[in-house]
C-alpha positions in Angstrom: 109.7 60.0 125.9 106.8 58.0 125.9 107.7 56.4 129.0 108.7 60.0 130.4 104.8 61.3 129.4 103.4 58.4 130.9 104.3 59.5 134.6 102.5 62.5 134.3 99.1 60.5 134.7 101.0 58.2 137.2 101.8 60.9 139.3 98.2 63.1 138.9 96.1 60.1 140.1 98.6 59.2 142.7 98.1 62.7 144.0 94.4 62.8 143.6 94.1 59.7 145.5 95.5 61.2 148.5 94.3 64.9 148.3 90.5 63.6 147.6 90.8 62.4 151.3 89.6 64.8 153.8 92.4 66.6 155.3 93.3 69.9 157.4 94.5 71.4 154.4 90.8 71.0 152.6 89.2 71.9 156.0 91.4 74.9 155.8 90.6 75.5 152.0 87.2 75.2 152.4 86.6 77.4 155.6 89.1 80.2 154.1 87.6 80.1 150.7 84.4 81.4 152.4 85.9 85.1 152.7 88.8 85.2 150.7 87.1 84.0 147.4 88.5 81.4 144.6 92.3 82.3 144.7 92.4 80.5 147.7 92.7 77.3 146.7 95.8 78.3 143.8 97.6 80.1 146.8 97.4 77.5 149.4 98.3 74.7 146.7 101.4 77.2 146.1 102.4 77.0 150.0 101.8 73.1 149.8 104.0 72.6 146.8 107.0 74.2 148.7 106.5 72.1 151.3 106.9 69.0 149.6 109.2 70.6 147.9 111.8 71.3 150.9 111.0 67.4 151.8 111.7 66.2 148.3 115.3 68.5 149.2 115.6 66.9 152.4 114.9 63.3 151.1 117.6 64.2 148.3 120.5 64.9 151.0 119.8 61.5 152.4 117.7 62.5 155.8 115.3 60.0 154.2 116.4 57.8 157.0 115.2 60.3 159.8 111.7 61.0 157.9 110.9 57.6 158.0 112.4 56.8 161.7 109.4 55.8 164.0 110.4 58.1 166.9 110.7 61.1 164.2 107.3 59.8 162.7 105.4 59.3 166.2 107.0 62.7 167.3 105.4 65.0 164.3 102.3 62.8 164.2 101.4 63.8 168.4 102.5 67.4 168.0 101.0 67.8 165.2 97.4 66.0 166.2 97.6 67.8 169.3 98.3 71.1 167.5 94.8 70.1 165.5 92.8 70.2 168.1 94.2 73.2 169.9 93.3 74.8 166.9 89.9 73.7 166.6 88.9 74.4 169.9 90.2 78.1 169.6 88.6 78.3 166.5 85.3 77.1 168.0 85.9 79.6 171.0 86.3 82.3 168.6 83.3 81.9 166.3 81.4 81.8 170.2 82.1 84.8 170.5 80.0 86.1 167.6 83.5 86.7 165.8 82.8 86.5 162.0 86.2 84.7 161.6 88.2 81.7 163.1 91.6 81.0 164.0 92.1 78.8 161.3 91.2 81.8 158.4 93.4 84.4 160.2 96.1 83.2 157.9 96.7 84.4 154.3 96.3 81.3 151.5 100.4 80.8 151.2 100.9 80.8 154.8 98.1 78.4 155.5 99.1 76.2 152.5 102.4 75.8 154.4 101.1 75.6 157.9 98.5 72.9 156.9 101.3 70.8 155.0 103.7 70.7 157.8 103.4 70.1 161.4 99.3 70.6 161.3 99.4 67.5 158.7 102.0 65.5 159.7 100.6 63.0 156.8 102.4 64.8 154.1 105.9 64.3 155.4 104.9 60.8 156.2 103.7 60.5 152.9 106.6 61.6 150.8 108.7 59.1 153.3 107.1 56.4 152.2 104.3 56.3 149.2 105.6 59.4 147.2 109.3 58.3 147.8 108.8 54.8 146.4 106.1 55.8 143.4 109.0 58.7 142.3 111.7 56.1 142.8 109.6 53.8 140.2 109.4 56.8 137.7 113.3 57.7 137.7 113.9 53.6 137.0 111.2 53.8 134.2 112.0 57.4 132.3 115.4 58.6 134.4 115.3 62.2 135.2 112.4 63.1 132.5 110.3 60.6 134.3 110.8 62.4 138.0 109.9 65.6 136.0 106.9 64.9 134.4 105.6 62.7 137.4 105.9 65.7 139.7 103.7 67.8 137.2 101.2 65.7 137.5 101.4 65.3 141.0 101.5 69.1 141.3 98.8 69.4 138.8 96.4 67.0 140.7 96.4 69.3 143.3 95.9 72.5 142.6 92.9 71.2 140.3 91.6 70.0 142.9 92.1 72.5 145.6 90.9 75.5 142.7 87.8 73.4 142.0 86.9 73.5 145.9 87.6 77.2 146.8 85.7 78.2 143.6 82.9 76.0 144.4 83.1 77.7 148.0 83.4 81.0 146.8 80.5 80.8 143.9 78.1 79.5 146.8 79.4 81.8 149.8 76.2 84.6 148.3 73.7 82.0 149.3 75.0 80.5 152.3 74.8 83.7 154.2 76.1 84.8 157.5 74.2 82.0 159.7 75.4 79.6 156.7 79.1 80.9 156.6 79.3 80.3 160.5 78.2 76.7 160.1 80.6 76.2 157.8 83.4 77.5 159.8 82.0 75.5 163.1 81.9 72.3 160.3 85.7 73.0 159.4 86.9 73.5 163.2 85.1 70.3 164.5 86.9 68.7 161.4 90.2 69.7 162.8 89.2 68.9 165.8 88.6 65.1 165.3 91.5 64.7 162.6 93.7 66.2 165.7 92.1 63.4 167.7 92.3 60.5 164.9 96.1 61.7 164.3 97.2 61.6 167.9 95.5 58.0 168.3 96.7 56.9 165.4 100.4 57.7 165.9 100.5 56.7 169.7 99.2 52.9 168.2 102.4 53.1 166.3 
């Protein structure tokens, strides 16, 4: 039982190391939290977890070969990168028309969590088909099914903790930001998506 329990902190810190890296989901959570509040993080992570469970189901059904294939990874990476660039440009254009929202924040957090964990964030599927699958298999070999369960609980708890903290912090600070600060925050988030999109296209194009 001890070996299974140990998988919880392992899953937690492996997930946290990825969650702390700035990405599309983080940019969305920050932008949306400024208007939707502290609920954004937990709801966005719920959508993110649904995507991860779907990816795990595909891997369990033996589709890991497809997810790990170079043509699939390059295709989803380039398409996802292009869409991020388009989303960033549209969001900035909308703000220039004196809008209080961006294209990013038009979506409900649960929907946003799904969107920014799939085609708009191709690294999620890539991570699960490589690092995620390998470390999950280690948990299974060490502690069987119980190890997998505790590893996943640790993984999901890390995502929930981090993104909830981010949304809570942004929500608490939105009164301090004011209208001008809010617009600057949305512009920064839109630019981050644009930069991430360009970087994603370049990275997958070199594969």
